[in-house]
C-alpha positions in Angstrom: -5.0 -38.9 -21.4 -3.8 -39.3 -17.4 -0.7 -38.1 -18.3 -2.2 -34.9 -19.9 -4.8 -34.1 -16.7 -1.7 -34.6 -13.9 -0.3 -30.7 -14.4 -3.3 -28.8 -14.2 -5.1 -31.5 -11.7 -2.0 -31.4 -9.5 0.4 -28.9 -10.6 3.0 -31.6 -11.5 5.7 -31.0 -14.0 4.8 -32.5 -17.3 7.9 -34.6 -17.4 6.9 -36.7 -14.3 4.1 -38.4 -15.9 4.6 -38.8 -19.9 2.7 -40.5 -22.5 4.7 -42.8 -25.3 2.2 -44.3 -27.9 2.8 -46.6 -30.9 2.6 -44.2 -33.9 3.1 -41.2 -31.5 0.6 -38.4 -31.1 -1.0 -38.9 -34.4 -2.2 -42.0 -33.3 -4.4 -40.4 -30.6 -6.4 -38.8 -33.7 -6.1 -41.1 -36.2 -5.6 -45.1 -35.6 -2.3 -46.3 -37.0 -2.3 -49.9 -36.4 0.9 -51.5 -37.8 2.8 -49.0 -35.4 2.0 -51.4 -32.9 4.0 -54.2 -34.1 7.2 -52.1 -34.8 9.5 -53.2 -31.8 12.7 -51.1 -32.8 10.3 -47.8 -32.4 9.6 -48.3 -29.1 13.1 -48.7 -28.3 13.9 -45.6 -30.1 10.9 -44.0 -28.3 12.0 -44.7 -25.0 15.4 -43.6 -25.7 14.5 -39.9 -26.7 12.8 -39.9 -23.1 16.2 -40.6 -21.2 14.6 -43.6 -19.2 16.7 -45.0 -16.7 17.3 -45.6 -13.2 14.7 -43.8 -10.9 12.0 -44.2 -13.6 9.0 -46.3 -13.8 7.8 -47.7 -17.0 4.2 -48.9 -17.1 3.3 -50.9 -20.4 -0.4 -51.2 -21.2 -2.0 -54.0 -23.6 -5.2 -55.6 -23.3 -3.7 -58.8 -24.8 -0.3 -58.3 -23.1 1.3 -59.2 -26.3 1.7 -56.4 -28.3 5.2 -55.9 -29.8 5.6 -52.2 -29.6 4.9 -52.7 -25.6 6.7 -55.7 -25.2 10.0 -54.3 -26.6 9.5 -50.8 -24.5 9.2 -52.8 -21.4 12.4 -54.7 -22.2 14.3 -51.6 -23.3 13.1 -49.9 -20.0 14.6 -52.8 -17.8 18.0 -52.4 -19.6 18.4 -49.4 -18.7 17.7 -50.0 -15.1 14.0 -48.7 -14.6 11.5 -50.4 -12.9 8.5 -51.6 -14.8 4.8 -52.5 -14.6 2.6 -54.5 -17.0 -1.2 -53.4 -17.2 -3.1 -56.3 -19.2 -6.1 -58.1 -19.5 -5.0 -61.6 -19.9 -3.5 -64.2 -17.7 0.2 -65.5 -18.0 1.3 -62.9 -21.1 4.5 -62.3 -22.3 4.4 -58.5 -21.0 3.9 -60.3 -17.6 6.9 -62.3 -18.1 9.0 -58.9 -18.7 7.6 -56.9 -16.2 8.7 -56.4 -12.3 5.1 -56.1 -11.5 1.7 -57.3 -13.3 -1.8 -55.7 -13.0 -4.2 -58.0 -14.2 -7.8 -56.4 -15.1 -10.1 -59.4 -15.6 -12.6 -57.8 -17.4 -13.4 -61.1 -19.4 -14.9 -60.9 -22.9 -15.8 -57.9 -24.9 -19.2 -57.1 -25.7 -17.9 -57.0 -29.4 -15.6 -59.6 -29.5 -11.7 -58.2 -29.9 -12.8 -54.2 -29.2 -10.7 -53.8 -26.5 -11.4 -50.0 -26.6 -14.5 -51.1 -24.2 -14.3 -52.9 -21.4 -10.4 -53.6 -21.5 -9.5 -50.0 -22.1 -11.9 -48.5 -19.4 -10.4 -50.6 -16.9 -6.7 -50.1 -17.9 -7.5 -46.1 -17.6 -9.2 -46.7 -14.1 -5.9 -48.3 -13.0 -3.7 -45.7 -14.1 -6.1 -42.9 -12.6 -5.5 -45.2 -9.3 -1.9 -45.2 -9.8 -1.4 -41.6 -10.9 -3.8 -40.0 -7.8 -2.0 -42.4 -5.1 1.6 -41.0 -6.3 0.3 -37.4 -6.2 -1.3 -38.1 -2.7 2.2 -39.5 -1.2 4.3 -36.7 -3.0 2.2 -34.2 -1.0 0.8 -33.0 -4.2 -3.2 -32.6 -2.5 -4.5 -31.6 0.8 -7.2 -33.9 2.3 -9.4 -34.7 -0.8 -8.3 -31.1 -2.3 -6.6 -30.4 -5.6 -4.5 -27.8 -3.3 -1.6 -27.7 -6.4 -4.1 -26.9 -9.1 -2.9 -24.6 -11.9 -5.7 -21.9 -11.9 -5.3 -21.0 -15.5 -8.9 -20.5 -16.6 -12.4 -19.4 -14.7 -13.3 -22.6 -13.7 -9.8 -23.6 -12.1 -9.6 -20.1 -10.5 -13.5 -20.4 -8.8 -12.4 -24.1 -7.5 -9.5 -22.9 -6.0 -11.2 -19.7 -4.1 -13.5 -22.3 -2.8 -10.9 -24.6 -1.6 -9.2 -21.7 0.0 -12.2 -20.6 1.8 -13.2 -24.3 2.8 -9.6 -24.9 4.4 -9.2 -21.7 6.0 -13.0 -20.9 7.0 -12.6 -17.4 5.4 -15.0 -15.4 3.1 -14.3 -14.8 -0.5 -13.5 -11.1 -0.2 -10.3 -12.8 2.0 -9.7 -15.4 0.2 -9.1 -13.1 -3.2 -6.4 -11.2 -1.1 -4.6 -14.0 -0.2 -4.6 -15.5 -3.5 -3.5 -12.3 -5.0 -0.7 -11.9 -1.9 0.6 -15.4 -2.7 1.2 -15.1 -6.4 -1.8 -17.4 -7.3 -0.2 -20.5 -5.1 -2.7 -22.0 -2.8 -0.6 -24.0 -0.7 1.3 -20.7 0.3 -2.0 -18.8 0.7 -3.1 -21.5 2.9 -0.1 -21.0 5.3 -0.2 -17.3 5.0 -3.7 -17.1 6.2 -3.4 -19.9 8.7 -0.3 -18.7 10.3 -0.7 -14.9 9.5 2.8 -14.8 7.8 4.2 -13.2 4.8 4.9 -14.7 1.4 8.4 -15.2 2.1 7.9 -16.8 5.4 5.3 -19.4 4.0 7.4 -20.1 1.1 10.5 -20.9 3.8 8.1 -23.0 5.6 6.8 -24.8 2.5 10.3 -25.7 1.4 11.4 -26.7 5.0 8.3 -29.5 4.8 9.4 -31.0 1.4 6.5 -28.6 -0.3 4.2 -31.0 1.7 1.4 -28.6 3.0 -0.1 -31.3 5.3 3.2 -31.0 7.3 3.2 -27.1 7.8 -0.5 -27.1 8.8 0.1 -30.1 11.2 3.0 -28.1 12.9 0.5 -25.0 13.1 -1.7 -27.4 15.0 -4.7 -25.9 12.8 -6.3 -27.0 9.1 -8.2 -29.9 7.9 -6.1 -33.1 7.8 
């Protein structure tokens, strides 16, 4: 779910954060419990993603001992990728494999063994923190705004317009003109509005700043940091 939400929220390429699930996407709609024991399939699934140096593989399992996830972490390490285990128990097999372990100590479930409850919720929150912090560091946000949002529906278009009005202090009509002139790219629209420049010049400045709007606005000496 976190991987699916990142592109529309942050405008990140779909291949930046990818989900690999035991049993494949079918398992998201219909449980395939036996899939989590298939170690060979874990290696095969990660091999198809061409995991290697420069990648980070996060293994998620409440028990910390799911065979599929263990094997996935082992394969990732063998290919030079960095690894993280998110578990809800101490001293787990996954913790011994991973470079870093995040232990969410949620305690026993209300319904014993039903890890979709506290364990699943806690692990989802950890994934939210990791993906959000990563996108902030990569310049995919500006202040607390989703400045890279893909305006693909009415709700997101309205959100984008509102952000532009807030950042630049302009009225809706001016914001609409900037959105149109920028080709729907909010970062470019902000630069064009703040610097009074063309789209081409805005693109040049944004590229020079490594696609980081905060750096461009900082050089202009305006805008909300």
